[in-house]
N, C-alpha and C positions, 0 to 999 in steps of 0.2 A: 635298179633304183627301187624296185618294189621290195627287194630283199632288204635293203638298207632301212626302208620305212618300217618294215615288219619287225626287224631287230630293235629298232629304236622304240617302237610302240611296246614291244614285249618287255624291254628293259625298264621303261617307265612304269608299267603295271607292276612289275616285281618290286621296284624301289618303293612305290607308293604303298602297295599292299603290305609289304613286310616291314618296311622301315619304321613307320610311325607306331605301330602296335607294340613292337619289341621295345622301343624306347620308353613308352609309357609303362609297360610291364616291369622293365628294369628299374625305373624310378620308384614305382610303388613298392617293389621288393626292398629296395634300399631304405625307404622310409619305414617300412614295417620292421626291418631288422634294427633300425635305430631306436624305435619306440619300445620294442619288446626287449627289455633288459632282464636278465636273470635276477632273482630275488637276492642273490648273494651280493650283487653289485650295488643294490639300493641300500644306502645308509640312512639311518634315522638322524635327523638333525638334533643335536643336543639342545635341551631346554635350558636356557640361561635366564636366571632370575635377576632382575634388576635390583640394585641396592635400594632404589626408591620405589617401594611398594605402596599401593593405595590401600588403606585400611578398609575392611568390608563395610564398616558403618558409613563411610563416605560414599561408597558406591550405592548402598541402599538408599541414602538420603537423596541422591541425584535421581534415582528412578521414581521417586514419589511424584505424583502429578501436582501441579501448581493449582491452587484453588482460585476461582474467579475473583473472590473478594480480595485476595492478595494482589492480583493484577490491577484491580480497580483502585486499591489504596496506593499502589506505586504510581499509577497514572495521575492521581490527584496530587501526590507529593511532587512529581516532576512538574506538573502544571503550576503549582504554587511557587516552585523555585523559578519558573520562567516568567512569572508576572513582573511587570515593570510599571513604574508610575507613568501616567500618560500626561502629555502636554496639550495645550489648546490647539497647537498646530497639528499634532497627531490626530486629535479628535476631529478637526475640520477635514483632514485628508481622509480619514476612515469613513466619516459620514458621507462625504461626496463620492467616495469610491463604491459605496453600497446603494446608490440610487440607480434607477434604471436608465437606459439610454434615452428614452423618451421623456423622463422626468426632468423637472426644472432643478438646477443646482440648489442645494439646501442652504438655508440661513442657520448658522450654528453659533451657539454661545456656550461657554464653559466657565462657570464661576462657582466658587465655594463647593466644589464636588458635584454640581448639578450640570448635566448636559441637556440643553434645550435646543431643539431643531424643528424646522418646518420643512416638510418635503411635499412638493406639489406633484401628485401622481398623474400620469397620463396612461390611458389604456385604449387599445384598439377595439375594445368591446368583447374580446374573447375571454378575458378574465375579469371578474367583478373587482371594482376598486377596493372593496373590503378585504378580499383575498390578497390583493397586491400589498395593501397596508400591513396586514398580519405578516406576510412573507418578508417585507422590507424590514420591519421592526425585529423580527426573529433573526435575520441574517446580520443586521447591524449590531444587535445586542450580543450575539454569539461572538463576534469579533471583539467588541469592547470589553467583554468579560475576561479577555486575556490580559487586561491592563488593570492596575490599581490606580487610586487617586480620584475616583468618582463614586458617588453613592446613588444618584438618581438619574435615570434616562427618561426624558420626556420627548416624544415625537408627536408633532401635530401634522395631520394629513387633512388639509382644507377640503371640505365637502364630504369627508369620511368620518373623522373623529380624532381624538387624542389618546395616546397610550402613555402611561407613566408607571414605571416600576422601579422599586428600590433594589439595589444590588443584593441585599440580604434575602430577597425572594427567589434567588436563583436556585436551580436544582442541578445535581451533578449525576452523570452517568459515565460509562466507560470512555466516552469521547470528550468529556469535559463539562464545563458549566454551561447552562442555558436557561432561558425563560420558557416555560411550556407554552406552546402555541394556543392551547385552549384558554389559558389565563390571559394571553395577549388579546385574543379575540373577545373575551368577556369584557375586558377593560376598554376596548375600543368603542363600544356603544355608548 
């Protein structure tokens, strides 16, 4: 029995030791032979020119950087195209969507191109009411400037003040039309 165990153990050692290394070496040799092709077998691919070639001037024009002023002009043009005339229902919905959670719903009137509203601000004391008023007016006016059909936006904040600005006083940047916050704050007093 000891002889059989010894023969079995020796056979296993021979199989494990010799078998795996030879297989790996054979595979590596086959791969290397496949990769190394003589230069005679390598053919150059013919260069085929398409009938539709792009003139060099067109390629040069595409490579030139776009100026920021061009981008700003395009943004303003797109915004002007997107402007639509606003209705009193839309004004009411927009104004009431731009009041704070704590604020009392606004009274809104829209007549003869004038938007008048009163927004009762509520604060927990962490933000001064004056800052809340400037922020509410800025956000509301930013949204309303996407629409045509109104000329004056007047918002009264009881206990804080009233801000009234004409649409013609808007300024424009890369993001669109807006009323400067400094001007809003100056008019609030």
